[in-house]
MOPAC internal coordinates of N, CA, C and O (Angstrom, degrees):
PM7 1SCF
backbone

  N    0.0000 0     0.00 0     0.00 0    0    0    0
  C    1.4110 1     0.00 0     0.00 0    1    0    0
  C    1.4933 1   109.80 1     0.00 0    2    1    0
  O    1.2310 1   120.12 1   145.16 1    3    2    1
  N    1.3084 1   117.39 1   -34.84 1    3    2    1
  C    1.4621 1   121.23 1  -176.34 1    5    3    2
  C    1.5012 1   111.32 1   -62.76 1    6    5    3
  O    1.2310 1   119.36 1   142.17 1    7    6    5
  N    1.3182 1   118.83 1   -37.83 1    7    6    5
  C    1.4637 1   122.29 1  -179.12 1    9    7    6
  C    1.4955 1   113.77 1   -86.06 1   10    9    7
  O    1.2310 1   119.58 1   175.14 1   11   10    9
  N    1.2974 1   118.41 1    -4.86 1   11   10    9
  C    1.4972 1   125.72 1   172.35 1   13   11   10
  C    1.5044 1   114.73 1    44.56 1   14   13   11
  O    1.2310 1   120.33 1  -135.01 1   15   14   13
  N    1.2900 1   116.98 1    44.99 1   15   14   13
  C    1.4669 1   120.13 1   172.95 1   17   15   14
  C    1.4391 1   115.25 1    76.87 1   18   17   15
  O    1.2310 1   118.98 1  -165.87 1   19   18   17
  N    1.3717 1   119.55 1    14.13 1   19   18   17
  C    1.4354 1   120.53 1   179.08 1   21   19   18
  C    1.4940 1   112.04 1   -85.54 1   22   21   19
  O    1.2310 1   121.13 1   -69.00 1   23   22   21
  N    1.3126 1   115.44 1   111.00 1   23   22   21
  C    1.4924 1   120.71 1   178.53 1   25   23   22
  C    1.5344 1   110.68 1   -57.56 1   26   25   23
  O    1.2310 1   121.98 1   133.30 1   27   26   25
  N    1.3257 1   113.82 1   -46.70 1   27   26   25
  C    1.4985 1   118.72 1  -177.05 1   29   27   26
  C    1.5645 1   110.71 1   -59.91 1   30   29   27
  O    1.2310 1   121.52 1   139.81 1   31   30   29
  N    1.3154 1   114.70 1   -40.19 1   31   30   29
  C    1.5148 1   117.37 1   179.46 1   33   31   30
  C    1.4889 1   110.14 1   -66.66 1   34   33   31
  O    1.2310 1   120.96 1   135.50 1   35   34   33
  N    1.3017 1   115.77 1   -44.50 1   35   34   33
  C    1.5144 1   119.26 1   179.44 1   37   35   34
  C    1.4875 1   111.45 1   -60.14 1   38   37   35
  O    1.2310 1   119.97 1   138.14 1   39   38   37
  N    1.3434 1   117.66 1   -41.86 1   39   38   37
  C    1.3989 1   123.27 1  -177.24 1   41   39   38
  C    1.5290 1   109.76 1   -64.85 1   42   41   39
  O    1.2310 1   121.27 1   137.09 1   43   42   41
  N    1.3523 1   115.17 1   -42.91 1   43   42   41
  C    1.4979 1   117.46 1   176.13 1   45   43   42
  C    1.4955 1   113.01 1   -59.04 1   46   45   43
  O    1.2310 1   120.81 1   136.45 1   47   46   45
  N    1.3748 1   116.05 1   -43.55 1   47   46   45
  C    1.4296 1   118.26 1  -178.06 1   49   47   46
  C    1.5081 1   113.68 1   -71.11 1   50   49   47
  O    1.2310 1   119.61 1   147.18 1   51   50   49
  N    1.3281 1   118.35 1   -32.82 1   51   50   49
  C    1.4653 1   120.44 1   176.63 1   53   51   50
  C    1.5214 1   109.12 1   -61.92 1   54   53   51
  O    1.2310 1   120.65 1   133.87 1   55   54   53
  N    1.3537 1   116.37 1   -46.13 1   55   54   53
  C    1.4828 1   119.23 1   179.30 1   57   55   54
  C    1.5424 1   110.82 1   -67.53 1   58   57   55
  O    1.2310 1   119.47 1   146.26 1   59   58   57
  N    1.2737 1   118.62 1   -33.74 1   59   58   57
  C    1.4672 1   119.67 1   175.62 1   61   59   58
  C    1.5214 1   112.20 1   -64.25 1   62   61   59
  O    1.2310 1   121.53 1   133.83 1   63   62   61
  N    1.3433 1   114.68 1   -46.17 1   63   62   61
  C    1.4780 1   118.88 1   176.97 1   65   63   62
  C    1.5117 1   111.38 1   -64.90 1   66   65   63
  O    1.2310 1   120.49 1   144.05 1   67   66   65
  N    1.3346 1   116.67 1   -35.95 1   67   66   65
  C    1.4988 1   118.75 1   173.74 1   69   67   66
  C    1.5183 1   112.99 1   -59.90 1   70   69   67
  O    1.2310 1   121.74 1   135.98 1   71   70   69
  N    1.3327 1   114.27 1   -44.02 1   71   70   69
  C    1.4505 1   119.86 1   177.54 1   73   71   70
  C    1.5508 1   112.02 1   -58.89 1   74   73   71
  O    1.2310 1   120.86 1   141.37 1   75   74   73
  N    1.3056 1   115.97 1   -38.63 1   75   74   73
  C    1.4768 1   122.60 1   178.30 1   77   75   74
  C    1.5179 1   113.90 1   -82.97 1   78   77   75
  O    1.2310 1   120.44 1   178.13 1   79   78   77
  N    1.3389 1   116.76 1    -1.87 1   79   78   77
  C    1.4529 1   122.24 1  -176.05 1   81   79   78
  C    1.5248 1   112.82 1    58.43 1   82   81   79
  O    1.2310 1   121.90 1  -138.64 1   83   82   81
  N    1.2991 1   113.96 1    41.36 1   83   82   81
  C    1.5122 1   120.75 1  -178.81 1   85   83   82
  C    1.5305 1   110.83 1  -119.91 1   86   85   83
  O    1.2310 1   118.31 1  -156.18 1   87   86   85
  N    1.2726 1   120.83 1    23.82 1   87   86   85
  C    1.4960 1   122.78 1  -179.66 1   89   87   86
  C    1.4963 1   112.78 1   -58.12 1   90   89   87
  O    1.2310 1   118.96 1   144.07 1   91   90   89
  N    1.3347 1   119.59 1   -35.93 1   91   90   89
  C    1.4897 1   118.36 1   179.72 1   93   91   90
  C    1.5247 1   110.86 1   -57.48 1   94   93   91
  O    1.2310 1   119.89 1   148.78 1   95   94   93
  N    1.3288 1   117.81 1   -31.22 1   95   94   93
  C    1.4975 1   120.21 1  -179.38 1   97   95   94
  C    1.5249 1   110.81 1   -72.14 1   98   97   95
  O    1.2310 1   120.43 1   146.94 1   99   98   97
  N    1.3176 1   116.78 1   -33.06 1   99   98   97
  C    1.4676 1   119.68 1  -173.97 1  101   99   98
  C    1.5089 1   113.10 1   -95.05 1  102  101   99
  O    1.2310 1   120.32 1   149.80 1  103  102  101
  N    1.3387 1   116.99 1   -30.20 1  103  102  101
  C    1.4733 1   119.27 1  -170.29 1  105  103  102
  C    1.5457 1   114.70 1   -52.02 1  106  105  103
  O    1.2310 1   118.32 1   139.20 1  107  106  105
  N    1.2980 1   120.81 1   -40.80 1  107  106  105
  C    1.4547 1   118.13 1   179.98 1  109  107  106
  C    1.5279 1   115.47 1   -62.01 1  110  109  107
  O    1.2310 1   120.70 1   163.54 1  111  110  109
  N    1.3172 1   116.27 1   -16.46 1  111  110  109
  C    1.4881 1   120.79 1  -176.61 1  113  111  110
  C    1.4919 1   112.42 1  -102.02 1  114  113  111
  O    1.2310 1   119.39 1   169.51 1  115  114  113
  N    1.3195 1   118.77 1   -10.49 1  115  114  113
  C    1.4554 1   122.46 1  -177.39 1  117  115  114
  C    1.5039 1   109.64 1   -64.25 1  118  117  115
  O    1.2310 1   120.01 1   -57.76 1  119  118  117
  N    1.3553 1   117.58 1   122.24 1  119  118  117
  C    1.4917 1   119.49 1  -179.32 1  121  119  118
  C    1.4501 1   114.27 1   -65.78 1  122  121  119
  O    1.2310 1   120.09 1   -30.52 1  123  122  121
  N    1.2655 1   117.43 1   149.48 1  123  122  121
  C    1.4901 1   122.86 1   178.86 1  125  123  122
  C    1.5350 1   107.80 1  -114.12 1  126  125  123
  O    1.2310 1   120.73 1   173.09 1  127  126  125
  N    1.3111 1   116.21 1    -6.91 1  127  126  125
  C    1.5167 1   122.55 1   174.14 1  129  127  126
  C    1.4995 1   106.61 1  -160.26 1  130  129  127
  O    1.2310 1   120.30 1   -25.63 1  131  130  129
  N    1.2802 1   117.04 1   154.37 1  131  130  129
  C    1.4848 1   125.17 1   176.16 1  133  131  130
  C    1.5533 1   112.38 1    46.85 1  134  133  131
  O    1.2310 1   119.55 1  -115.40 1  135  134  133
  N    1.2757 1   118.46 1    64.60 1  135  134  133
  C    1.4524 1   129.16 1     3.49 1  137  135  134
  C    1.5713 1   113.02 1   -95.87 1  138  137  135
  O    1.2310 1   122.18 1   -28.44 1  139  138  137
  N    1.2691 1   113.43 1   151.56 1  139  138  137
  C    1.4738 1   119.35 1   170.24 1  141  139  138
  C    1.5118 1   105.70 1   -90.85 1  142  141  139
  O    1.2310 1   120.19 1   -48.65 1  143  142  141
  N    1.3353 1   117.23 1   131.35 1  143  142  141
  C    1.4476 1   121.14 1  -178.37 1  145  143  142
  C    1.5413 1   109.87 1   -90.53 1  146  145  143
  O    1.2310 1   121.25 1    -5.93 1  147  146  145
  N    1.3131 1   115.22 1   174.07 1  147  146  145
  C    1.4616 1   122.30 1   176.65 1  149  147  146
  C    1.5085 1   108.28 1   -63.00 1  150  149  147
  O    1.2310 1   120.83 1   -33.76 1  151  150  149
  N    1.3726 1   116.01 1   146.24 1  151  150  149
  C    1.4446 1   119.81 1  -179.66 1  153  151  150
  C    1.5098 1   112.49 1   -57.53 1  154  153  151
  O    1.2310 1   121.52 1   147.24 1  155  154  153
  N    1.3268 1   114.69 1   -32.76 1  155  154  153
  C    1.4930 1   119.23 1   179.35 1  157  155  154
  C    1.5155 1   113.77 1   -58.11 1  158  157  155
  O    1.2310 1   120.65 1   147.15 1  159  158  157
  N    1.3244 1   116.36 1   -32.85 1  159  158  157
  C    1.4560 1   121.93 1  -178.26 1  161  159  158
  C    1.5395 1   108.20 1   -68.35 1  162  161  159
  O    1.2310 1   120.04 1   132.13 1  163  162  161
  N    1.3106 1   117.52 1   -47.87 1  163  162  161
  C    1.4665 1   120.46 1   178.62 1  165  163  162
  C    1.5102 1   110.79 1   -63.46 1  166  165  163
  O    1.2310 1   120.09 1   141.66 1  167  166  165
  N    1.3103 1   117.43 1   -38.34 1  167  166  165
  C    1.4482 1   122.10 1  -179.84 1  169  167  166
  C    1.5365 1   111.41 1   -65.75 1  170  169  167
  O    1.2310 1   120.08 1   142.66 1  171  170  169
  N    1.3600 1   117.44 1   -37.34 1  171  170  169
  C    1.4747 1   120.92 1   177.01 1  173  171  170
  C    1.5036 1   108.86 1   -59.82 1  174  173  171
  O    1.2310 1   119.46 1   134.14 1  175  174  173
  N    1.3223 1   118.64 1   -45.86 1  175  174  173
  C    1.4360 1   122.85 1  -179.53 1  177  175  174
  C    1.5359 1   112.01 1   -60.88 1  178  177  175
  O    1.2310 1   121.47 1   130.72 1  179  178  177
  N    1.3533 1   114.79 1   -49.28 1  179  178  177
  C    1.4393 1   119.86 1  -177.39 1  181  179  178
  C    1.4968 1   111.90 1   -65.63 1  182  181  179
  O    1.2310 1   120.70 1   140.95 1  183  182  181
  N    1.3471 1   116.26 1   -39.05 1  183  182  181
  C    1.4632 1   120.71 1   179.80 1  185  183  182
  C    1.5239 1   111.05 1   -70.24 1  186  185  183
  O    1.2310 1   119.51 1   148.48 1  187  186  185
  N    1.3245 1   118.55 1   -31.52 1  187  186  185
  C    1.4911 1   121.87 1   174.65 1  189  187  186
  C    1.5034 1   109.11 1   -64.75 1  190  189  187
  O    1.2310 1   119.64 1   134.85 1  191  190  189
  N    1.2833 1   118.28 1   -45.15 1  191  190  189
  C    1.4648 1   122.66 1   179.86 1  193  191  190
  C    1.5504 1   110.44 1   -64.44 1  194  193  191
  O    1.2310 1   121.90 1   139.88 1  195  194  193
  N    1.3035 1   113.97 1   -40.12 1  195  194  193
  C    1.4772 1   118.54 1  -179.27 1  197  195  194
  C    1.5193 1   111.45 1   -67.42 1  198  197  195
  O    1.2310 1   119.87 1   144.73 1  199  198  197
  N    1.3215 1   117.86 1   -35.27 1  199  198  197
  C    1.4788 1   123.60 1  -176.80 1  201  199  198
  C    1.5288 1   110.97 1   -68.44 1  202  201  199
  O    1.2310 1   120.01 1   150.78 1  203  202  201
  N    1.3336 1   117.58 1   -29.22 1  203  202  201
  C    1.4879 1   122.39 1  -176.78 1  205  203  202
  C    1.5333 1   108.85 1  -103.78 1  206  205  203
  O    1.2310 1   121.24 1   -65.43 1  207  206  205
  N    1.3463 1   115.23 1   114.57 1  207  206  205
  C    1.4333 1   122.00 1   178.92 1  209  207  206
  C    1.5633 1   112.27 1   -53.14 1  210  209  207
  O    1.2310 1   120.57 1   146.38 1  211  210  209
  N    1.2722 1   116.52 1   -33.62 1  211  210  209
  C    1.4615 1   120.69 1  -179.37 1  213  211  210
  C    1.5495 1   113.20 1   -71.68 1  214  213  211
  O    1.2310 1   121.15 1   167.81 1  215  214  213
  N    1.3589 1   115.40 1   -12.19 1  215  214  213
  C    1.4375 1   118.66 1  -178.70 1  217  215  214
  C    1.5339 1   112.34 1  -110.24 1  218  217  215
  O    1.2310 1   120.00 1  -168.36 1  219  218  217
  N    1.3450 1   117.60 1    11.64 1  219  218  217
  C    1.4822 1   120.07 1  -176.51 1  221  219  218
  C    1.5431 1   109.85 1   -62.63 1  222  221  219
  O    1.2310 1   118.91 1   138.44 1  223  222  221
  N    1.2962 1   119.68 1   -41.56 1  223  222  221
  C    1.4454 1   121.04 1   176.79 1  225  223  222
  C    1.5268 1   110.76 1   -61.32 1  226  225  223
  O    1.2310 1   120.10 1   138.98 1  227  226  225
  N    1.2788 1   117.41 1   -41.02 1  227  226  225
  C    1.4949 1   122.84 1   177.39 1  229  227  226
  C    1.5300 1   109.21 1   -65.65 1  230  229  227
  O    1.2310 1   119.95 1   141.91 1  231  230  229
  N    1.3364 1   117.69 1   -38.09 1  231  230  229
  C    1.5133 1   122.01 1   174.21 1  233  231  230
  C    1.5224 1   109.83 1   -55.77 1  234  233  231
  O    1.2310 1   120.70 1   126.31 1  235  234  233
  N    1.3247 1   116.27 1   -53.69 1  235  234  233
  C    1.4453 1   120.57 1  -175.66 1  237  235  234
  C    1.5284 1   110.10 1   -64.49 1  238  237  235
  O    1.2310 1   120.10 1   137.39 1  239  238  237
  N    1.3180 1   117.42 1   -42.61 1  239  238  237
  C    1.4781 1   119.41 1   176.51 1  241  239  238
  C    1.5169 1   113.70 1   -59.88 1  242  241  239
  O    1.2310 1   120.64 1   139.04 1  243  242  241
  N    1.3205 1   116.37 1   -40.96 1  243  242  241
  C    1.4405 1   121.65 1   177.74 1  245  243  242
  C    1.4786 1   114.22 1   -67.32 1  246  245  243
  O    1.2310 1   120.24 1   139.56 1  247  246  245
  N    1.3495 1   117.15 1   -40.44 1  247  246  245
  C    1.4432 1   120.67 1   178.77 1  249  247  246
  C    1.5324 1   108.06 1   -65.59 1  250  249  247
  O    1.2310 1   119.74 1   142.85 1  251  250  249
  N    1.2563 1   118.10 1   -37.15 1  251  250  249
  C    1.4988 1   120.84 1   177.38 1  253  251  250
  C    1.5185 1   112.64 1   -69.87 1  254  253  251
  O    1.2310 1   119.96 1   146.77 1  255  254  253
  N    1.3256 1   117.68 1   -33.23 1  255  254  253
  C    1.4470 1   122.40 1  -176.24 1  257  255  254
  C    1.5168 1   112.73 1   -82.43 1  258  257  255
  O    1.2310 1   119.68 1   144.58 1  259  258  257
  N    1.3047 1   118.22 1   -35.42 1  259  258  257
  C    1.4379 1   122.59 1  -178.10 1  261  259  258
  C    1.5271 1   112.70 1   -85.76 1  262  261  259
  O    1.2310 1   119.09 1   -46.00 1  263  262  261
  N    1.3428 1   119.35 1   134.00 1  263  262  261
  C    1.4378 1   121.24 1   176.60 1  265  263  262
  C    1.5332 1   110.13 1   -60.91 1  266  265  263
  O    1.2310 1   120.36 1   -40.08 1  267  266  265
  N    1.3385 1   116.92 1   139.92 1  267  266  265
  C    1.4936 1   120.27 1  -176.39 1  269  267  266
  C    1.4839 1   111.45 1   -63.26 1  270  269  267
  O    1.2310 1   118.42 1   160.30 1  271  270  269
  N    1.3519 1   120.61 1   -19.70 1  271  270  269
  C    1.4979 1   119.88 1   179.34 1  273  271  270
  C    1.5116 1   112.82 1   -67.60 1  274  273  271
  O    1.2310 1   118.95 1   171.31 1  275  274  273
  N    1.3457 1   119.61 1    -8.69 1  275  274  273
  C    1.4693 1   121.78 1  -177.53 1  277  275  274
  C    1.5158 1   112.50 1   -81.73 1  278  277  275
  O    1.2310 1   118.90 1   161.31 1  279  278  277
  N    1.2850 1   119.70 1   -18.69 1  279  278  277
  C    1.4545 1   121.53 1  -174.70 1  281  279  278
  C    1.5326 1   109.76 1  -146.25 1  282  281  279
  O    1.2310 1   122.01 1   -10.86 1  283  282  281
  N    1.3036 1   113.75 1   169.14 1  283  282  281
  C    1.4902 1   117.83 1  -179.69 1  285  283  282
  C    1.4847 1   109.75 1   -82.33 1  286  285  283
  O    1.2310 1   120.07 1   -70.06 1  287  286  285
  N    1.3442 1   117.48 1   109.94 1  287  286  285
  C    1.4460 1   124.99 1   179.05 1  289  287  286
  C    1.5395 1   109.51 1   -59.40 1  290  289  287
  O    1.2310 1   119.75 1   129.15 1  291  290  289
  N    1.3798 1   118.09 1   -50.85 1  291  290  289
  C    1.4743 1   117.74 1  -179.86 1  293  291  290
  C    1.5562 1   111.75 1   -59.30 1  294  293  291
  O    1.2310 1   121.00 1   140.20 1  295  294  293
  N    1.3347 1   115.70 1   -39.80 1  295  294  293
  C    1.4538 1   119.22 1   178.40 1  297  295  294
  C    1.5096 1   113.11 1   -61.81 1  298  297  295
  O    1.2310 1   121.60 1   139.25 1  299  298  297
  N    1.3443 1   114.55 1   -40.75 1  299  298  297
  C    1.4373 1   122.35 1   179.52 1  301  299  298
  C    1.5459 1   110.32 1   -67.43 1  302  301  299
  O    1.2310 1   120.86 1   137.47 1  303  302  301
  N    1.3143 1   115.96 1   -42.53 1  303  302  301
  C    1.4693 1   118.41 1   178.45 1  305  303  302
  C    1.5255 1   110.63 1   -63.00 1  306  305  303
  O    1.2310 1   121.08 1   140.03 1  307  306  305
  N    1.3113 1   115.55 1   -39.97 1  307  306  305
  C    1.4772 1   120.74 1   178.46 1  309  307  306
  C    1.5417 1   109.19 1   -61.46 1  310  309  307
  O    1.2310 1   120.91 1   136.00 1  311  310  309
  N    1.3573 1   115.87 1   -44.00 1  311  310  309
  C    1.4886 1   117.80 1  -177.85 1  313  311  310
  C    1.4908 1   110.85 1   -67.07 1  314  313  311
  O    1.2310 1   119.57 1   142.70 1  315  314  313
  N    1.3795 1   118.42 1   -37.30 1  315  314  313
  C    1.4739 1   120.05 1   177.25 1  317  315  314
  C    1.5253 1   111.46 1   -65.24 1  318  317  315
  O    1.2310 1   120.57 1   138.24 1  319  318  317
  N    1.3379 1   116.52 1   -41.76 1  319  318  317
  C    1.4439 1   120.20 1   178.80 1  321  319  318
  C    1.5580 1   109.65 1   -61.12 1  322  321  319
  O    1.2310 1   121.20 1   136.71 1  323  322  321
  N    1.2596 1   115.30 1   -43.29 1  323  322  321
  C    1.5011 1   120.85 1  -177.86 1  325  323  322
  C    1.5397 1   107.02 1   -65.57 1  326  325  323
  O    1.2310 1   119.87 1   135.40 1  327  326  325
  N    1.3041 1   117.85 1   -44.60 1  327  326  325
  C    1.4653 1   121.23 1   177.37 1  329  327  326
  C    1.5280 1   111.95 1   -57.61 1  330  329  327
  O    1.2310 1   121.42 1   134.89 1  331  330  329
  N    1.2965 1   114.89 1   -45.11 1  331  330  329
  C    1.5125 1   118.75 1  -179.51 1  333  331  330
  C    1.5028 1   109.21 1   -64.44 1  334  333  331
  O    1.2310 1   120.13 1   135.80 1  335  334  333
  N    1.3335 1   117.35 1   -44.20 1  335  334  333
  C    1.4366 1   122.25 1  -177.14 1  337  335  334
  C    1.5391 1   112.68 1   -62.43 1  338  337  335
  O    1.2310 1   120.98 1   147.16 1  339  338  337
  N    1.3392 1   115.74 1   -32.84 1  339  338  337
  C    1.4573 1   120.12 1  -176.51 1  341  339  338
  C    1.5042 1   114.58 1  -100.56 1  342  341  339
  O    1.2310 1   119.86 1   179.50 1  343  342  341
  N    1.3585 1   117.88 1    -0.50 1  343  342  341
  C    1.4582 1   119.88 1  -178.62 1  345  343  342
  C    1.5167 1   108.77 1   -70.37 1  346  345  343
  O    1.2310 1   121.11 1   -36.04 1  347  346  345
  N    1.2914 1   115.47 1   143.96 1  347  346  345
  C    1.4544 1   119.85 1   177.77 1  349  347  346
  C    1.4962 1   113.40 1   -81.34 1  350  349  347
  O    1.2310 1   118.78 1   -22.33 1  351  350  349
  N    1.2764 1   119.93 1   157.67 1  351  350  349
  C    1.4204 1   121.64 1   179.02 1  353  351  350
  C    1.4970 1   116.93 1    81.82 1  354  353  351
  O    1.2310 1   119.53 1   177.48 1  355  354  353
  N    1.3252 1   118.49 1    -2.52 1  355  354  353
  C    1.4312 1   122.65 1   176.17 1  357  355  354
  C    1.5060 1   116.04 1    77.34 1  358  357  355
  O    1.2310 1   119.33 1   170.08 1  359  358  357
  N    1.3228 1   118.88 1    -9.92 1  359  358  357
  C    1.4620 1   121.68 1   177.68 1  361  359  358
  C    1.4873 1   110.10 1   -83.45 1  362  361  359
  O    1.2310 1   121.35 1   -10.39 1  363  362  361
  N    1.3097 1   115.02 1   169.61 1  363  362  361
  C    1.4844 1   118.68 1  -179.77 1  365  363  362
  C    1.5086 1   112.33 1   -95.26 1  366  365  363
  O    1.2310 1   119.25 1  -176.00 1  367  366  365
  N    1.3449 1   119.03 1     4.00 1  367  366  365
  C    1.4197 1   122.41 1   179.50 1  369  367  366
  C    1.5108 1   113.33 1    61.91 1  370  369  367
  O    1.2310 1   119.68 1  -151.35 1  371  370  369
  N    1.3249 1   118.22 1    28.65 1  371  370  369
  C    1.4343 1   120.53 1   179.90 1  373  371  370
  C    1.4838 1   115.06 1    83.77 1  374  373  371
  O    1.2310 1   120.40 1  -165.02 1  375  374  373
  N    1.3469 1   116.85 1    14.98 1  375  374  373
  C    1.4261 1   122.73 1  -175.21 1  377  375  374
  C    1.5115 1   112.74 1  -100.22 1  378  377  375
  O    1.2310 1   118.47 1  -160.65 1  379  378  377
  N    1.3098 1   120.53 1    19.35 1  379  378  377
  C    1.4259 1   121.35 1  -174.02 1  381  379  378
  C    1.5199 1   113.12 1   -74.03 1  382  381  379
  O    1.2310 1   119.22 1   165.20 1  383  382  381
  N    1.3065 1   119.09 1   -14.80 1  383  382  381
  C    1.4245 1   121.57 1   175.48 1  385  383  382
  C    1.5282 1   113.25 1  -119.53 1  386  385  383
  O    1.2310 1   120.05 1   -49.61 1  387  386  385
  N    1.3261 1   117.52 1   130.39 1  387  386  385
  C    1.4358 1   121.53 1   171.46 1  389  387  386
  C    1.5092 1   104.62 1  -136.33 1  390  389  387
  O    1.2310 1   121.09 1   -52.21 1  391  390  389
  N    1.3081 1   115.52 1   127.79 1  391  390  389
  C    1.4802 1   123.93 1  -176.26 1  393  391  390
  C    1.5319 1   109.43 1    52.85 1  394  393  391
  O    1.2310 1   120.19 1  -142.74 1  395  394  393
  N    1.3298 1   117.24 1    37.26 1  395  394  393
  C    1.4505 1   120.87 1   174.80 1  397  395  394
  C    1.5372 1   111.50 1    78.25 1  398  397  395
  O    1.2310 1   118.54 1  -172.48 1  399  398  397
  N    1.3061 1   120.39 1     7.52 1  399  398  397
  C    1.4594 1   121.52 1  -177.11 1  401  399  398
  C    1.4962 1   109.19 1  -106.61 1  402  401  399
  O    1.2310 1   120.56 1   -34.43 1  403  402  401
  N    1.2763 1   116.53 1   145.57 1  403  402  401
  C    1.4648 1   122.00 1   174.94 1  405  403  402
  C    1.4891 1   109.32 1   -70.14 1  406  405  403
  O    1.2310 1   122.05 1   -31.59 1  407  406  405
  N    1.3152 1   113.68 1   148.41 1  407  406  405
  C    1.4780 1   119.81 1  -179.54 1  409  407  406
  C    1.5080 1   112.05 1   -48.73 1  410  409  407
  O    1.2310 1   119.09 1   140.30 1  411  410  409
  N    1.3380 1   119.34 1   -39.70 1  411  410  409
  C    1.4382 1   121.88 1  -177.65 1  413  411  410
  C    1.5129 1   110.65 1   -67.45 1  414  413  411
  O    1.2310 1   119.01 1   163.64 1  415  414  413
  N    1.3141 1   119.50 1   -16.36 1  415  414  413
  C    1.4950 1   122.42 1   179.27 1  417  415  414
  C    1.5410 1   110.56 1   -80.91 1  418  417  415
  O    1.2310 1   121.04 1   165.10 1  419  418  417
  N    1.3318 1   115.61 1   -14.90 1  419  418  417
  C    1.4424 1   117.31 1  -176.86 1  421  419  418
  C    1.5030 1   107.66 1   -75.31 1  422  421  419
  O    1.2310 1   120.10 1   180.00 1  423  422  421

């Protein structure tokens, strides 16, 4: 309510929270319509969750909650594949499912 539907204001705050590494606090409140933000904004959030192993459950929950039209699905799949390939210990860090698909389906 504070930002009153201003996409530009939302985008500024998302980047500010990203800079402070506080996106988990803001993500549940980021609008997905009215206003819809630039795809880059949603991708910043998802990539931040993907980069932090402690946020992988949050990553999956956010991917499931947000409509796929908000971000680049091929770009996200590529980022997940890269994260799995570079993760230490040989595990996938909980990333075996994206949009309900097994990792092998990607």
